[in-house]
C-alpha positions as CSV (number, residue, x, y, z in Angstrom):
1,M,-21.8,8.7,-9.2
2,A,-24.4,8.2,-6.7
3,A,-23.7,6.7,-2.9
4,T,-26.2,4.3,-1.5
5,S,-26.6,3.2,1.5
6,G,-25.3,-0.4,2.2
7,G,-28.9,-1.8,3.4
8,S,-30.9,0.3,1.3
9,S,-31.7,-0.1,-2.1
10,G,-30.1,2.5,-3.9
11,V,-30.2,5.4,-1.1
12,D,-29.1,9.1,-2.4
13,W,-27.0,10.1,0.4
14,S,-26.4,13.5,-1.4
15,S,-30.1,13.9,-1.1
16,I,-29.7,14.1,2.5
17,I,-26.6,16.1,3.0
18,K,-28.6,18.7,0.0
19,P,-30.3,20.4,3.1
20,F,-27.9,20.4,5.3
21,V,-25.4,22.5,2.7
22,T,-28.1,25.0,1.3
23,Y,-30.6,25.0,4.4
24,S,-32.2,28.1,5.3
25,V,-36.4,27.8,6.2
26,S,-37.1,30.3,3.4
27,S,-35.5,28.2,0.5
28,L,-36.8,24.8,1.6
29,S,-38.7,23.1,-1.1
30,R,-41.2,20.7,-1.1
31,S,-38.8,17.9,-3.2
32,E,-35.9,18.3,-0.7
33,V,-38.5,17.7,2.3
34,V,-40.1,14.5,0.0
35,T,-36.3,13.4,-0.5
36,L,-35.3,13.6,2.7
37,V,-37.8,11.7,4.5
38,K,-37.7,9.0,2.3
39,V,-33.7,9.1,2.2
40,I,-34.1,8.5,6.4
41,S,-37.0,6.1,6.1
42,E,-35.0,3.7,3.1
43,S,-31.6,4.5,5.7
44,E,-32.8,2.4,8.7
45,A,-30.0,0.4,8.5
46,D,-26.9,3.4,8.6
47,F,-28.7,5.2,11.9
48,K,-29.3,2.2,14.2
49,E,-25.8,0.8,12.8
50,S,-24.3,4.5,14.2
51,I,-25.8,4.5,17.2
52,S,-22.6,3.7,18.9
53,P,-20.4,6.3,20.2
54,N,-17.4,4.1,18.9
55,H,-19.1,4.2,15.4
56,H,-16.4,6.1,13.1
57,H,-19.3,8.5,11.8
58,S,-21.6,8.5,14.9
59,V,-21.3,12.5,15.7
60,F,-21.9,12.8,12.1
61,Y,-25.0,10.8,12.1
62,D,-25.9,12.9,15.8
63,V,-25.8,15.5,14.0
64,V,-27.8,14.2,10.8
65,T,-30.8,12.9,13.1
66,V,-30.6,16.4,15.3
67,L,-30.9,18.2,11.9
68,S,-33.3,16.4,10.1
69,S,-36.0,15.7,13.0
70,H,-35.9,19.9,12.9
71,I,-35.9,20.2,9.2
72,I,-39.3,17.8,9.3
73,T,-40.4,19.6,12.2
74,V,-39.9,23.7,10.1
75,A,-41.4,21.3,7.1
76,T,-44.4,20.1,8.8
77,N,-45.1,23.9,10.1
78,G,-44.6,25.3,6.5
79,D,-46.6,23.1,4.9
80,L,-44.2,21.8,2.7
81,L,-44.9,17.8,3.5
82,P,-47.4,16.9,1.2
83,R,-50.5,14.2,2.3
84,A,-49.2,11.9,-0.6
85,S,-45.6,11.6,1.6
86,F,-47.2,11.1,4.9
87,P,-46.9,7.2,5.1
88,V,-43.0,7.8,4.2
89,A,-43.0,10.6,6.7
90,K,-44.7,8.4,9.8
91,Q,-41.6,5.6,8.9
92,A,-39.3,8.7,8.5
93,A,-40.4,9.7,12.0
94,K,-40.0,6.2,13.5
95,V,-36.6,5.7,12.2
96,L,-35.5,9.6,13.8
97,C,-37.7,9.2,17.0
98,E,-35.5,5.5,17.8
99,S,-32.5,7.4,16.4
100,L,-33.2,10.6,18.6
101,L,-33.7,8.7,21.8
102,D,-31.0,6.0,21.7
103,R,-28.3,8.8,20.7
104,F,-29.8,11.3,23.8
105,S,-29.0,8.2,26.4
106,H,-25.0,8.3,25.3
107,V,-25.3,12.4,25.0
108,L,-26.2,11.8,29.1
109,R,-23.5,9.4,30.0
110,T,-20.7,11.3,28.1
111,T,-19.6,15.0,26.1
112,H,-20.5,15.1,22.8
113,P,-17.7,17.1,20.7
114,I,-20.7,18.6,18.7
115,L,-24.5,18.6,20.7
116,N,-25.2,19.4,24.3
117,V,-27.8,17.9,26.3
118,K,-30.2,20.5,25.7
119,T,-29.2,20.4,21.5
120,Y,-31.3,16.9,22.6
121,I,-34.2,18.0,24.4
122,N,-35.3,20.7,21.9
123,A,-34.8,18.3,19.1
124,L,-37.3,16.2,20.8
125,Q,-39.5,18.7,22.2
126,E,-39.8,20.1,18.5
127,F,-40.1,16.6,17.1
128,C,-42.8,15.7,19.7
129,T,-44.6,18.9,19.5
130,G,-44.2,20.6,16.5
131,E,-43.2,23.5,17.9
132,V,-40.0,25.2,16.4
133,I,-37.5,25.8,19.2
134,I,-34.1,25.5,17.6
135,T,-33.3,28.4,16.5
136,K,-30.9,29.3,13.5
137,D,-27.4,30.6,15.5
138,E,-28.0,26.7,16.8
139,V,-28.6,25.5,12.9
140,A,-26.0,27.3,12.1
141,N,-23.7,26.4,14.5
142,M,-24.6,23.0,14.0
143,L,-24.0,23.3,10.1
144,A,-20.9,24.3,10.7
145,L,-19.5,21.7,13.2
146,L,-21.0,19.2,10.7
147,K,-19.2,20.5,7.8
148,G,-15.8,19.9,9.6
149,Q,-16.6,16.1,10.1
150,E,-15.4,13.9,8.2
151,L,-17.8,11.7,5.8
152,P,-18.9,8.5,5.9
153,P,-17.5,6.7,2.5
154,K,-20.6,5.7,1.1
155,I,-21.9,9.6,0.9
156,Q,-18.2,11.5,0.5
157,S,-18.3,10.6,-3.3
158,S,-21.5,12.3,-3.9
159,A,-21.6,15.3,-1.8
160,P,-21.9,18.6,-2.9
161,C,-19.0,19.6,-3.5
162,N,-19.6,23.0,-1.8
163,Y,-20.0,20.9,1.9
164,Y,-16.0,21.0,2.3
């Protein structure tokens, strides 16, 4: 059963979770990157809806925003984003950039349970320059903490079983 986004037509959220669960620069595939940018671009409403720190799953979406921007930066550097996917990647980049900036303002005002100001600055810098800054240890830490977060209901039914 595919979990879909409320505002999106048929977005399979398990597709956005898989690259995080199986993440490693060497195992990242073109198809995972293409799927990730498609899901992000089709899920703009989910990202916007979850920006408020009072949203029940804002922490989950905060981490997904940072990790997605990192994975796309890594994929771009590794030539894993086919030219044919540039238009959808442009839309995904817009969604992630807006999300990073909106979420960053919340992180500046409050203490985040997982991410700190440095992580957001690194994610923004990576995304703007294309230079990979976030370390493997930081990614592993975020992944471990992400796995401890409650998944939004639309994602729970289709999350890979090894997510938990």
